[in-house]
Every structure is written in structure tokens, then in C-alpha cells.
C-alpha positions as CSV (number, residue, x, y, z in Angstrom):
1,M,22.3,-23.0,-19.4
2,R,22.3,-19.3,-18.2
3,A,20.4,-16.7,-20.1
4,K,22.5,-14.0,-21.8
5,K,22.9,-10.9,-19.7
6,K,21.2,-7.9,-21.1
7,T,23.4,-5.0,-22.3
8,D,22.6,-1.4,-21.1
9,E,21.4,-0.6,-24.7
10,D,19.1,-3.7,-24.6
11,M,17.7,-2.5,-21.3
12,L,17.3,1.1,-22.5
13,R,15.5,-0.1,-25.6
14,E,13.1,-2.1,-23.5
15,I,12.6,0.7,-21.0
16,I,11.8,3.3,-23.7
17,N,9.4,0.9,-25.5
18,V,7.5,0.2,-22.3
19,M,7.4,3.9,-21.5
20,F,5.7,4.6,-24.8
21,V,3.2,1.7,-24.4
22,I,2.3,2.9,-20.9
23,A,1.9,6.5,-22.2
24,G,-0.3,5.1,-25.0
25,H,1.8,6.3,-28.0
26,D,2.5,4.2,-31.1
27,V,6.2,5.0,-31.1
28,G,9.3,3.0,-30.0
29,Y,13.0,3.1,-29.4
30,D,13.8,2.6,-33.0
31,D,11.8,5.7,-33.9
32,I,13.9,8.0,-31.6
33,K,17.3,6.3,-31.2
34,D,19.2,8.5,-33.7
35,R,17.4,11.8,-32.9
36,K,19.5,14.6,-31.4
37,D,16.7,16.9,-30.5
38,A,14.5,16.9,-27.4
39,W,12.3,14.1,-28.7
40,Y,10.9,13.4,-25.2
41,M,9.1,16.7,-25.3
42,Q,7.2,15.7,-28.4
43,W,5.0,13.3,-26.5
44,S,3.5,13.3,-23.0
45,M,2.2,11.0,-20.3
46,T,-0.2,11.8,-17.5
47,E,0.9,11.9,-13.9
48,S,-0.7,8.5,-13.2
49,Q,0.9,7.0,-16.3
50,Q,4.3,8.3,-15.0
51,E,3.7,6.8,-11.6
52,K,2.9,3.4,-13.2
53,F,6.0,3.7,-15.4
54,I,8.3,4.4,-12.5
55,E,6.8,1.5,-10.5
56,W,7.4,-0.8,-13.4
57,L,10.9,0.6,-14.0
58,T,11.9,0.2,-10.3
59,E,10.9,-3.5,-10.4
60,Y,12.6,-3.9,-13.8
61,I,15.9,-2.5,-12.4
62,R,15.6,-4.6,-9.3
63,K,15.2,-7.8,-11.4
64,N,17.8,-7.0,-14.1
65,K,20.5,-5.2,-12.0
66,R,19.7,-6.9,-8.7
67,Y,19.8,-3.5,-6.9
68,P,18.2,-3.0,-3.5
69,K,14.9,-1.2,-3.7
70,S,16.3,2.2,-2.5
71,L,18.9,2.2,-5.2
72,A,16.5,1.0,-7.9
73,V,14.1,3.8,-7.0
74,R,16.9,6.3,-7.4
75,Q,18.0,4.8,-10.7
76,A,14.4,4.8,-12.0
77,S,14.1,8.5,-11.1
78,M,17.3,9.3,-12.9
79,I,16.2,7.4,-16.0
80,N,12.9,9.2,-16.0
81,L,14.6,12.5,-15.6
82,M,16.9,11.8,-18.6
83,W,14.5,10.1,-21.0
84,G,11.1,10.4,-19.5
85,L,8.3,12.0,-21.5
86,R,6.8,15.3,-20.6
87,T,4.3,15.0,-17.8
88,V,0.8,16.5,-17.8
89,P,-2.0,16.5,-15.2
90,D,-4.4,13.5,-15.2
91,D,-7.3,15.7,-16.3
92,G,-7.0,14.6,-19.9
93,A,-4.6,17.3,-21.1
94,A,-2.2,14.6,-22.6
95,D,-1.2,14.8,-26.3
96,T,-2.3,12.0,-28.5
97,K,0.4,12.2,-31.2
């Protein structure tokens, strides 16, 4: 029996939840899904956390969309641009909201 294919909304929910976990924030997709403001500016992640997130996201896209690596990297960059948290230097300047 084949597993049910994930919808784009299911994937976005998982991506945003993982992004918040990697960034160390106790927030999730359900907390921001209906917001119309720039919610992604309220929290931040360090440059190394962002790098880890993009690496995870690239592999996630390759697995779930079966994209070649170059296309998955481009898609991960676009997702990060549209929904990624504000990035701060690794020197500990990240918010802890």
C-alpha cells in the first residue's frame, strides 16, 4: 500500500515547524498560519542555524518532491526567502522570544 502523498500545505506546515525547532523557538505553524503581518521578523535564527535549516530543507525537498539537487537547493532558497526567519550573526545576538 502506498503512502498518501503530502499536500503543499502539509509540507509547509512541517517545514515551518522544523525551522522553529532548529532556531530554538517554542512556536509552530499553527501559531502563525493566520497572521497577515511580517511574523517572520518577530523571531530570528543565527547564520549557522539558517545553514542547518537550508541543508535539512534541501534534503526534505529532494525526498518529497524528487527534485535533483540543484533544483532542490534553488527551491529551498526561495522558501527561506519567503518564510525564513530573520538572520543574525552567530555571536549570540539572536532573540529568545
